[in-house]
DRENGU-998512 format. One line per 5 residues: their letters; for each residue x negated, y negated, z negated of N, C-alpha, C. Coordinates in steps of 0.001 Angstrom, whole numbers. Layout:
N
A> X/Y/Z/X/Y/Z/X/Y/Z | ...
//
This chain:
156
MSAKA> 16251/-6004/10816/16552/-7242/9966/17943/-5783/8680 | 17474/-5661/7391/18588/-5061/6536/19612/-5301/6792 | 21109/-4782/6165/21888/-5343/6071/22863/-5051/4697 | 21641/-4916/4047/21876/-4995/2437/22989/-6413/2173 | 23924/-5255/1121/25259/-5940/683/24803/-7604/-424
KSYDN> 25031/-8256/-251/24846/-8770/-1203/25365/-8915/-3051 | 24803/-8830/-3434/25029/-8436/-4755/25006/-9379/-6373 | 25307/-10695/-5244/25649/-11728/-6808/26843/-12924/-5255 | 27421/-13188/-6266/28648/-14413/-5822/27844/-15798/-5304 | 26798/-16055/-5913/27141/-17488/-4138/25736/-16903/-3778
AMTRE> 25083/-16243/-2828/24572/-14884/-2109/24602/-15992/-445 | 23743/-17006/-338/23004/-17808/988/23123/-16205/1848 | 24176/-16988/3422/23459/-15501/4303/21815/-15690/4691 | 21565/-14760/5234/19696/-14820/5790/19661/-15898/6024 | 20572/-16099/6977/20407/-17076/8436/19682/-18630/7762
ELCRL> 21176/-18348/6862/21091/-20456/5943/19943/-20578/5613 | 19261/-18741/5037/17713/-19442/4472/16372/-19690/5125 | 16711/-18788/6907/15696/-18724/7205/15913/-21181/7578 | 17928/-21542/7980/18038/-22385/8339/17217/-23661/7589 | 17374/-23784/5924/16796/-24023/4974/16057/-24187/5169
AIQGL> 15219/-23038/5195/13524/-23116/5889/12979/-24339/6759 | 13050/-23868/8016/13238/-24691/9022/13623/-26074/8398 | 14447/-26257/8129/15416/-27243/8096/13366/-29170/6946 | 12964/-27709/6096/11621/-28404/5316/10751/-28752/5915 | 10214/-27959/6581/9181/-28375/7656/9048/-30140/7752
SKSYA> 9418/-30744/7617/9360/-32123/7808/9069/-32507/6654 | 8858/-31695/5588/8209/-32028/4800/6974/-31762/4115 | 6281/-31544/4715/4642/-30541/4164/4187/-31481/4514 | 3092/-31817/4043/1538/-33189/4675/-6/-32299/4507 | 311/-31821/5396/-524/-31098/6549/-1183/-31731/8006
PYSGY> -1908/-33287/7375/-2921/-34677/7723/-4550/-33421/8952 | -4486/-32363/8200/-5877/-31916/8572/-6021/-30183/9928 | -4561/-29864/9785/-4921/-28383/10195/-3503/-28424/10939 | -2529/-30115/10438/-2073/-30097/11518/-550/-28795/12145 | -647/-27706/10526/295/-26634/10488/1098/-26886/9871
YVSAA> 2529/-27140/9570/3647/-27165/8702/3419/-25628/8139 | 4183/-24969/7196/4596/-24636/6882/5689/-24924/5960 | 7099/-24498/5905/8157/-23921/4576/8513/-23401/4085 | 9676/-23571/3060/9519/-22233/1829/10818/-22200/1883 | 11862/-21439/1672/13192/-21401/652/13281/-20164/-151
LEDSE> 14049/-20568/-1408/13573/-19481/-2008/14913/-18665/-2560 | 15462/-17441/-3047/17483/-17880/-3429/16840/-16757/-4917 | 17124/-17574/-6033/17292/-16207/-7533/18489/-15056/-6934 | 18587/-14855/-7666/19891/-14063/-8193/21477/-15130/-7936 | 21096/-16391/-9432/21850/-16529/-9854/22414/-17590/-8578
GNITT> 22223/-17262/-6382/22186/-18743/-5882/21490/-19538/-5688 | 20864/-19884/-6655/19808/-21247/-6910/18876/-21024/-5267 | 18188/-22659/-4653/17961/-22147/-4160/16964/-23057/-3852 | 15005/-22684/-3840/13582/-23387/-4114/13460/-23418/-3041 | 12951/-24825/-2458/11518/-25235/-1825/10230/-25259/-1671
GCNIE> 9704/-24965/-392/8337/-25597/-1213/8154/-25583/466 | 6383/-27000/185/6347/-27195/1494/4613/-26907/1120 | 3687/-26445/2247/2793/-27068/1995/2041/-28660/1921 | 523/-28693/1137/716/-29764/982/-989/-29851/1282 | -1761/-30138/2047/-2826/-30182/1924/-3293/-30480/1341
NASYT> -4922/-31028/1006/-6359/-31996/404/-7835/-31291/1190 | -7955/-32463/1037/-9304/-32936/1888/-10529/-31930/2079 | -10542/-32365/583/-11618/-30417/157/-10841/-28607/16 | -9714/-29023/743/-9560/-27750/1836/-9136/-27102/-178 | -9887/-26698/-318/-9767/-25174/-1891/-8137/-26058/-3041
PTVCA> -7910/-27283/-3172/-6342/-28040/-3768/-5861/-27478/-2967 | -5052/-27392/-1844/-4378/-27401/-956/-3278/-25901/-1722 | -2192/-26401/-1235/-513/-25020/-1777/-215/-25100/-661 | -123/-23650/-442/951/-23112/631/2788/-23563/-315 | 3081/-23619/655/4368/-23514/919/5486/-23333/49
ERTAF> 4407/-21450/424/5790/-20426/-818/4898/-20577/-2068 | 3804/-20952/-2450/4171/-21346/-3598/4253/-22492/-4494 | 4254/-23749/-3313/5404/-23852/-4033/6700/-24380/-4030 | 7059/-23338/-3513/8478/-22692/-3999/8797/-22555/-5302 | 7458/-21146/-5666/7628/-20012/-6582/7015/-21646/-8354
FSAVA> 6961/-22279/-7588/5843/-22773/-9021/6752/-23996/-9606 | 7195/-24603/-8530/8944/-24993/-8502/10347/-24189/-9921 | 9930/-23447/-8818/11332/-23213/-9533/11388/-22397/-11301 | 9636/-21469/-11407/9420/-21503/-12376/9225/-22547/-14071 | 9358/-23465/-12884/8446/-24832/-13865/10083/-25627/-13611
HRKGD> 11093/-24878/-13427/11936/-25926/-13522/13558/-24965/-13679 | 13264/-23649/-13908/14147/-23234/-14291/14485/-23772/-16381 | 16086/-23314/-16097/16800/-23150/-17545/15995/-22163/-18277 | 16050/-22056/-19305/15290/-21274/-20552/14490/-20877/-20519 | 14329/-19638/-20905/13157/-18447/-21361/12988/-18024/-20718
TLPHF> 14225/-17780/-19719/13407/-16454/-18956/14536/-16921/-16847 | 12547/-15676/-16744/12422/-15610/-15611/13625/-15413/-14438 | 13620/-16473/-13607/14746/-16164/-12364/15109/-14948/-12266 | 15563/-14124/-11637/15291/-12902/-10800/15514/-12988/-9527 | 13827/-13273/-7922/13753/-13353/-6894/14430/-12815/-6255
VRMAV> 14920/-12913/-5269/15754/-11893/-4717/15036/-11967/-3002 | 15358/-13431/-2347/14380/-12883/-688/13009/-14563/-589 | 13415/-14663/635/13048/-15621/693/12673/-16007/2839 | 12438/-16580/3190/12379/-17420/3399/11171/-18212/4508 | 10108/-18195/5226/9210/-18836/5367/9253/-19437/7070
VGGNH> 9169/-20505/7151/8546/-21179/9009/7473/-21589/9203 | 6378/-21972/10036/5579/-22251/10252/5357/-23161/11474 | 4664/-23662/12081/4167/-24097/13356/3347/-25306/13254 | 3007/-25431/14033/2040/-26847/14822/2943/-28335/14911 | 2966/-29548/13624/3002/-30193/13276/5290/-29858/13553
GEVTG> 5696/-29100/12911/6465/-29405/12561/6834/-28167/13479 | 6840/-27440/14618/7582/-27319/15386/7066/-26259/15768 | 8058/-24760/15407/7941/-23105/15033/6803/-22824/16114 | 5972/-21959/15756/5558/-21840/17227/5519/-20070/16721 | 6280/-19210/16503/5611/-18305/15801/5713/-17694/14193
AFPPC> 5665/-16487/14446/5314/-16401/12938/4501/-16693/12055 | 5037/-16767/11067/3888/-17608/9947/4112/-16508/8273 | 2540/-15533/8714/3397/-15001/7451/3106/-15577/6554 | 3324/-14924/4855/2855/-15468/3480/1052/-14979/3658 | 119/-15897/2830/-1444/-14889/3348/-1432/-14538/1700
GVCRQ> -2323/-13506/1257/-2742/-12464/710/-2237/-13153/-883 | -3430/-14738/-1355/-1952/-15342/-1737/-1354/-15123/-2240 | -438/-15623/-954/689/-15931/-1325/1404/-14908/-2053 | 1003/-13579/-2036/2391/-12159/-1540/1777/-11969/-3131 | -359/-13022/-3785/209/-12279/-5091/767/-12864/-5822
VMSEF> 1204/-14055/-5948/1737/-15049/-6793/3397/-14588/-6213 | 3643/-13599/-5362/5095/-12759/-4914/4884/-11572/-5645 | 3449/-10827/-6131/3723/-9921/-7224/4215/-9866/-8523 | 3599/-11837/-8698/3954/-11364/-10005/5514/-12173/-10786 | 5565/-11916/-9406/7640/-12690/-9574/9132/-11837/-9864
CDDSF> 8378/-10848/-8379/8881/-10255/-7643/9371/-9123/-7712 | 9975/-8339/-7901/10086/-6122/-7182/10490/-5723/-6474 | 10407/-4841/-6499/9955/-3312/-5579/11413/-4252/-4667 | 12414/-4734/-4536/13977/-4830/-3759/13423/-6241/-3196 | 12804/-7519/-3459/12233/-9188/-3284/11937/-9110/-1539
EILVV> 12635/-9522/-862/12907/-9753/566/11607/-10640/864 | 11426/-10552/2111/10775/-12228/2950/11229/-11523/4772 | 11620/-13159/4558/12666/-13619/6186/11359/-14050/6729 | 10306/-13354/7924/9485/-14572/8778/10405/-15085/10344 | 10848/-16193/9944/11216/-17123/10938/9703/-16532/12270
QSVEP> 11190/-16266/13351/10295/-16287/14715/10559/-17575/15525 | 11659/-17562/16031/12070/-19080/16191/13136/-19568/16528 | 13025/-20594/16561/14696/-21210/15809/15903/-21227/16104 | 15444/-21584/18221/17210/-21238/19463/16296/-20071/19822 | 17364/-19349/20188/18300/-18556/18812/17004/-17761/17681
LTYDT> 17727/-18030/16234/17424/-18072/15269/16626/-17062/16012 | 14992/-16116/15129/15166/-14187/14709/13838/-14916/14390 | 14750/-13717/12756/13187/-13666/12321/12746/-11936/11905 | 12082/-11181/11039/11224/-10395/10450/11967/-9959/9322 | 12349/-9267/9035/12089/-8904/7008/11146/-8285/6674
FTLPA> 10733/-8050/5192/9942/-7502/4617/9973/-7228/3762 | 9959/-6649/2787/10327/-6294/1640/8794/-6522/630 | 8840/-6694/-337/6824/-6913/-237/6913/-5409/-1015 | 6361/-4142/-1094/5163/-3768/-1575/5128/-2993/446 | 5421/-3480/1290/5739/-3699/2931/4436/-4536/2717
LLPLR> 4884/-5865/2432/2739/-6848/2511/2531/-7141/1893 | 2673/-6166/525/1939/-5607/30/1160/-4701/-846 | 741/-3710/-460/1156/-1781/-777/-203/-2057/-2164 | 497/-1663/-2916/-1274/-830/-3481/-1579/-2471/-4595 | -252/-2807/-4691/-720/-3907/-5580/-1264/-4315/-6921
FGPSH> -1739/-5504/-7284/-2807/-4980/-8758/-686/-6439/-9348 | -524/-5997/-10579/1059/-6567/-11119/490/-6592/-12711 | 1434/-6804/-13105/1515/-8035/-13701/2024/-6055/-15492 | 2216/-4659/-14694/1978/-4116/-15638/840/-2921/-15401 | -61/-3749/-14819/-1631/-3036/-14591/-2068/-3604/-16019
LSKKG> -1870/-4637/-17506/-2509/-5454/-18023/-1582/-4828/-19155 | -2383/-3415/-20109/-1368/-4035/-21564/-1154/-5466/-22164 | -1171/-5119/-22980/-663/-6423/-24073/-1102/-6179/-25251 | -2362/-7273/-26264/-2544/-6589/-27347/-2091/-6359/-27807 | -2259/-5526/-28816/-1875/-4901/-29659/-1123/-3072/-29334
Q> -1131/-3445/-28119/29/-1881/-27713/-856/-593/-26788
//
């Protein structure tokens, strides 16, 4: 686990962020797979946005917890400027019981790439009692990623 110092006044501890993600497991809607996933996303202002997975009978419209958190944070931001996201805790398990690591899927990693820089941390919860988690940076989970810098703006 990283021992990086807090760079803003309202920062939560990594453990507090993990516990918020754990609390959110009960909000998951997963009647088909039975796998509940929750995420807690923190920005540089100390704002926390949570998300849960939401399944659909046709599967394709299913949305992961991580994307729910990011899309909600972007949709509810103040003003036109995107928040600077600093870290996210992710947890999952069978019917809400944590059963080991539930790392973000490839699509969620790509969404993170859209909104986060290389210092963004992903805390993947392994167990609740005692609380254990692994910390990854975005480049570690998605090396050689495609992002906004790969697209040139028209006329430039």
